[in-house]
mmCIF file of the C-alpha atoms, coordinates in Angstrom:
data_MODEL
# 
_entry.id   MODEL 
# 
loop_
_atom_site.group_PDB 
_atom_site.id 
_atom_site.type_symbol 
_atom_site.label_atom_id 
_atom_site.label_alt_id 
_atom_site.label_comp_id 
_atom_site.label_asym_id 
_atom_site.label_entity_id 
_atom_site.label_seq_id 
_atom_site.pdbx_PDB_ins_code 
_atom_site.Cartn_x 
_atom_site.Cartn_y 
_atom_site.Cartn_z 
_atom_site.occupancy 
_atom_site.B_iso_or_equiv 
_atom_site.pdbx_formal_charge 
_atom_site.auth_seq_id 
_atom_site.auth_comp_id 
_atom_site.auth_asym_id 
_atom_site.auth_atom_id 
_atom_site.pdbx_PDB_model_num 
ATOM 1   C CA . MET A 1 1   ? 89.283  72.777 80.841  1.00 0.00 ? 1   MET A CA 1 
ATOM 2   C CA . HIS A 1 2   ? 89.992  76.419 81.474  1.00 0.00 ? 2   HIS A CA 1 
ATOM 3   C CA . LEU A 1 3   ? 91.264  78.384 84.444  1.00 0.00 ? 3   LEU A CA 1 
ATOM 4   C CA . ILE A 1 4   ? 88.196  80.507 85.274  1.00 0.00 ? 4   ILE A CA 1 
ATOM 5   C CA . MET A 1 5   ? 88.153  83.384 87.758  1.00 0.00 ? 5   MET A CA 1 
ATOM 6   C CA . THR A 1 6   ? 85.221  83.292 90.173  1.00 0.00 ? 6   THR A CA 1 
ATOM 7   C CA . VAL A 1 7   ? 84.605  86.088 92.682  1.00 0.00 ? 7   VAL A CA 1 
ATOM 8   C CA . VAL A 1 8   ? 82.870  85.529 96.013  1.00 0.00 ? 8   VAL A CA 1 
ATOM 9   C CA . VAL A 1 9   ? 82.280  88.320 98.512  1.00 0.00 ? 9   VAL A CA 1 
ATOM 10  C CA . LEU A 1 10  ? 81.654  87.443 102.146 1.00 0.00 ? 10  LEU A CA 1 
ATOM 11  C CA . SER A 1 11  ? 79.870  89.935 104.393 1.00 0.00 ? 11  SER A CA 1 
ATOM 12  C CA . ALA A 1 12  ? 80.072  89.996 108.165 1.00 0.00 ? 12  ALA A CA 1 
ATOM 13  C CA . SER A 1 13  ? 77.008  89.344 110.271 1.00 0.00 ? 13  SER A CA 1 
ATOM 14  C CA . PRO A 1 14  ? 74.972  92.478 111.071 1.00 0.00 ? 14  PRO A CA 1 
ATOM 15  C CA . ASP A 1 15  ? 75.948  92.283 114.748 1.00 0.00 ? 15  ASP A CA 1 
ATOM 16  C CA . GLN A 1 16  ? 79.662  92.517 113.827 1.00 0.00 ? 16  GLN A CA 1 
ATOM 17  C CA . PRO A 1 17  ? 79.756  94.785 110.749 1.00 0.00 ? 17  PRO A CA 1 
ATOM 18  C CA . ALA A 1 18  ? 83.286  96.094 111.405 1.00 0.00 ? 18  ALA A CA 1 
ATOM 19  C CA . LEU A 1 19  ? 84.906  92.691 111.905 1.00 0.00 ? 19  LEU A CA 1 
ATOM 20  C CA . LEU A 1 20  ? 88.206  92.348 110.028 1.00 0.00 ? 20  LEU A CA 1 
ATOM 21  C CA . LEU A 1 21  ? 89.316  88.837 109.062 1.00 0.00 ? 21  LEU A CA 1 
ATOM 22  C CA . ASP A 1 22  ? 92.869  87.678 108.452 1.00 0.00 ? 22  ASP A CA 1 
ATOM 23  C CA . GLY A 1 23  ? 92.858  87.049 104.692 1.00 0.00 ? 23  GLY A CA 1 
ATOM 24  C CA . ASN A 1 24  ? 95.827  84.674 104.934 1.00 0.00 ? 24  ASN A CA 1 
ATOM 25  C CA . LEU A 1 25  ? 93.974  82.536 107.468 1.00 0.00 ? 25  LEU A CA 1 
ATOM 26  C CA . VAL A 1 26  ? 90.897  82.423 105.233 1.00 0.00 ? 26  VAL A CA 1 
ATOM 27  C CA . THR A 1 27  ? 93.100  81.429 102.290 1.00 0.00 ? 27  THR A CA 1 
ATOM 28  C CA . ASP A 1 28  ? 94.525  78.570 104.365 1.00 0.00 ? 28  ASP A CA 1 
ATOM 29  C CA . VAL A 1 29  ? 91.007  77.421 105.299 1.00 0.00 ? 29  VAL A CA 1 
ATOM 30  C CA . ILE A 1 30  ? 89.949  77.473 101.642 1.00 0.00 ? 30  ILE A CA 1 
ATOM 31  C CA . TRP A 1 31  ? 92.959  75.407 100.602 1.00 0.00 ? 31  TRP A CA 1 
ATOM 32  C CA . SER A 1 32  ? 92.342  72.945 103.437 1.00 0.00 ? 32  SER A CA 1 
ATOM 33  C CA . THR A 1 33  ? 88.686  72.447 102.472 1.00 0.00 ? 33  THR A CA 1 
ATOM 34  C CA . ALA A 1 34  ? 89.271  72.180 98.710  1.00 0.00 ? 34  ALA A CA 1 
ATOM 35  C CA . THR A 1 35  ? 89.478  68.646 97.381  1.00 0.00 ? 35  THR A CA 1 
ATOM 36  C CA . THR A 1 36  ? 91.467  67.296 94.460  1.00 0.00 ? 36  THR A CA 1 
ATOM 37  C CA . GLY A 1 37  ? 88.195  67.045 92.531  1.00 0.00 ? 37  GLY A CA 1 
ATOM 38  C CA . ASP A 1 38  ? 87.647  70.805 92.895  1.00 0.00 ? 38  ASP A CA 1 
ATOM 39  C CA . ARG A 1 39  ? 90.692  71.403 90.670  1.00 0.00 ? 39  ARG A CA 1 
ATOM 40  C CA . LEU A 1 40  ? 91.453  74.653 92.498  1.00 0.00 ? 40  LEU A CA 1 
ATOM 41  C CA . GLU A 1 41  ? 94.606  76.297 91.147  1.00 0.00 ? 41  GLU A CA 1 
ATOM 42  C CA . HIS A 1 42  ? 94.807  79.723 92.828  1.00 0.00 ? 42  HIS A CA 1 
ATOM 43  C CA . VAL A 1 43  ? 93.147  81.674 95.646  1.00 0.00 ? 43  VAL A CA 1 
ATOM 44  C CA . TYR A 1 44  ? 93.350  85.400 96.336  1.00 0.00 ? 44  TYR A CA 1 
ATOM 45  C CA . THR A 1 45  ? 91.762  87.128 99.336  1.00 0.00 ? 45  THR A CA 1 
ATOM 46  C CA . ARG A 1 46  ? 91.445  90.748 100.394 1.00 0.00 ? 46  ARG A CA 1 
ATOM 47  C CA . SER A 1 47  ? 89.964  91.740 103.727 1.00 0.00 ? 47  SER A CA 1 
ATOM 48  C CA . THR A 1 48  ? 88.389  95.016 104.774 1.00 0.00 ? 48  THR A CA 1 
ATOM 49  C CA . ALA A 1 49  ? 86.147  95.777 107.749 1.00 0.00 ? 49  ALA A CA 1 
ATOM 50  C CA . GLY A 1 50  ? 83.016  93.645 107.438 1.00 0.00 ? 50  GLY A CA 1 
ATOM 51  C CA . ARG A 1 51  ? 83.906  92.316 103.998 1.00 0.00 ? 51  ARG A CA 1 
ATOM 52  C CA . LEU A 1 52  ? 86.129  89.648 102.520 1.00 0.00 ? 52  LEU A CA 1 
ATOM 53  C CA . ASP A 1 53  ? 86.763  89.426 98.781  1.00 0.00 ? 53  ASP A CA 1 
ATOM 54  C CA . ILE A 1 54  ? 87.766  85.962 97.597  1.00 0.00 ? 54  ILE A CA 1 
ATOM 55  C CA . VAL A 1 55  ? 88.864  85.125 94.076  1.00 0.00 ? 55  VAL A CA 1 
ATOM 56  C CA . LEU A 1 56  ? 89.088  81.445 93.224  1.00 0.00 ? 56  LEU A CA 1 
ATOM 57  C CA . PHE A 1 57  ? 90.613  80.071 90.043  1.00 0.00 ? 57  PHE A CA 1 
ATOM 58  C CA . PRO A 1 58  ? 89.408  76.506 89.461  1.00 0.00 ? 58  PRO A CA 1 
ATOM 59  C CA . LEU A 1 59  ? 89.949  74.513 86.305  1.00 0.00 ? 59  LEU A CA 1 
ATOM 60  C CA . ALA A 1 60  ? 86.486  74.131 84.795  1.00 0.00 ? 60  ALA A CA 1 
ATOM 61  C CA . ALA A 1 61  ? 84.720  73.568 81.500  1.00 0.00 ? 61  ALA A CA 1 
ATOM 62  C CA . ASP A 1 62  ? 82.776  76.843 81.778  1.00 0.00 ? 62  ASP A CA 1 
ATOM 63  C CA . ALA A 1 63  ? 81.795  79.677 84.136  1.00 0.00 ? 63  ALA A CA 1 
ATOM 64  C CA . ARG A 1 64  ? 78.800  77.755 85.489  1.00 0.00 ? 64  ARG A CA 1 
ATOM 65  C CA . GLU A 1 65  ? 80.973  74.823 86.551  1.00 0.00 ? 65  GLU A CA 1 
ATOM 66  C CA . ALA A 1 66  ? 83.548  77.203 88.078  1.00 0.00 ? 66  ALA A CA 1 
ATOM 67  C CA . ALA A 1 67  ? 80.801  78.969 90.071  1.00 0.00 ? 67  ALA A CA 1 
ATOM 68  C CA . ALA A 1 68  ? 79.441  75.640 91.339  1.00 0.00 ? 68  ALA A CA 1 
ATOM 69  C CA . THR A 1 69  ? 82.937  74.608 92.414  1.00 0.00 ? 69  THR A CA 1 
ATOM 70  C CA . ALA A 1 70  ? 83.451  77.919 94.201  1.00 0.00 ? 70  ALA A CA 1 
ATOM 71  C CA . ASP A 1 71  ? 80.094  77.529 95.963  1.00 0.00 ? 71  ASP A CA 1 
ATOM 72  C CA . ARG A 1 72  ? 81.059  74.071 97.238  1.00 0.00 ? 72  ARG A CA 1 
ATOM 73  C CA . ILE A 1 73  ? 84.464  75.211 98.466  1.00 0.00 ? 73  ILE A CA 1 
ATOM 74  C CA . ILE A 1 74  ? 83.098  78.315 100.204 1.00 0.00 ? 74  ILE A CA 1 
ATOM 75  C CA . HIS A 1 75  ? 80.250  76.314 101.774 1.00 0.00 ? 75  HIS A CA 1 
ATOM 76  C CA . ARG A 1 76  ? 82.754  73.831 103.216 1.00 0.00 ? 76  ARG A CA 1 
ATOM 77  C CA . ALA A 1 77  ? 84.932  76.679 104.506 1.00 0.00 ? 77  ALA A CA 1 
ATOM 78  C CA . LEU A 1 78  ? 81.982  78.490 106.129 1.00 0.00 ? 78  LEU A CA 1 
ATOM 79  C CA . THR A 1 79  ? 80.682  75.342 107.812 1.00 0.00 ? 79  THR A CA 1 
ATOM 80  C CA . GLY A 1 80  ? 84.109  74.029 108.818 1.00 0.00 ? 80  GLY A CA 1 
ATOM 81  C CA . ALA A 1 81  ? 85.755  77.110 110.322 1.00 0.00 ? 81  ALA A CA 1 
ATOM 82  C CA . PRO A 1 82  ? 84.086  78.488 113.462 1.00 0.00 ? 82  PRO A CA 1 
ATOM 83  C CA . PHE A 1 83  ? 85.650  81.944 113.003 1.00 0.00 ? 83  PHE A CA 1 
ATOM 84  C CA . LEU A 1 84  ? 83.630  82.278 109.762 1.00 0.00 ? 84  LEU A CA 1 
ATOM 85  C CA . ALA A 1 85  ? 80.300  81.754 111.545 1.00 0.00 ? 85  ALA A CA 1 
ATOM 86  C CA . GLY A 1 86  ? 77.859  84.493 110.555 1.00 0.00 ? 86  GLY A CA 1 
ATOM 87  C CA . TRP A 1 87  ? 79.659  85.446 107.338 1.00 0.00 ? 87  TRP A CA 1 
ATOM 88  C CA . THR A 1 88  ? 77.487  85.172 104.233 1.00 0.00 ? 88  THR A CA 1 
ATOM 89  C CA . PRO A 1 89  ? 78.453  84.943 100.547 1.00 0.00 ? 89  PRO A CA 1 
ATOM 90  C CA . ALA A 1 90  ? 77.158  86.855 97.543  1.00 0.00 ? 90  ALA A CA 1 
ATOM 91  C CA . ARG A 1 91  ? 78.346  86.048 94.029  1.00 0.00 ? 91  ARG A CA 1 
ATOM 92  C CA . ASP A 1 92  ? 79.254  88.602 91.379  1.00 0.00 ? 92  ASP A CA 1 
ATOM 93  C CA . PRO A 1 93  ? 79.054  91.770 93.461  1.00 0.00 ? 93  PRO A CA 1 
ATOM 94  C CA . PRO A 1 94  ? 77.455  94.825 91.868  1.00 0.00 ? 94  PRO A CA 1 
ATOM 95  C CA . ALA A 1 95  ? 79.963  97.148 90.213  1.00 0.00 ? 95  ALA A CA 1 
ATOM 96  C CA . GLU A 1 96  ? 79.841  99.624 93.087  1.00 0.00 ? 96  GLU A CA 1 
ATOM 97  C CA . ARG A 1 97  ? 80.860  96.829 95.478  1.00 0.00 ? 97  ARG A CA 1 
ATOM 98  C CA . ALA A 1 98  ? 83.358  95.145 93.181  1.00 0.00 ? 98  ALA A CA 1 
ATOM 99  C CA . PRO A 1 99  ? 86.867  95.070 94.609  1.00 0.00 ? 99  PRO A CA 1 
ATOM 100 C CA . PRO A 1 100 ? 89.406  97.399 93.001  1.00 0.00 ? 100 PRO A CA 1 
ATOM 101 C CA . TRP A 1 101 ? 91.696  94.753 91.541  1.00 0.00 ? 101 TRP A CA 1 
ATOM 102 C CA . ASN A 1 102 ? 95.129  96.134 90.866  1.00 0.00 ? 102 ASN A CA 1 
ATOM 103 C CA . PRO A 1 103 ? 96.985  94.232 88.155  1.00 0.00 ? 103 PRO A CA 1 
ATOM 104 C CA . VAL A 1 104 ? 100.653 94.376 89.022  1.00 0.00 ? 104 VAL A CA 1 
# 
């Protein structure tokens, strides 16, 4: 098992493109919907108007398993939290949309 970084970008619905989510609240929802079997170790979120960058770090055998785990967690979060209604995920954003991660 390896700790594998998986990026998910959520986009706001077209009728609310400037909506800004509370990243801490989304992080709490993700933790509350993750199960022990997901083997989620870390979550990082960054919110900007109409966009939410989520980085999940599950323990997984490979990138494919980590992506499947992330998909399950995000699906549960989107269907379980009414304030996320209308937000849609896209995996591995194109470079021009990739978040500017700042290693500190």
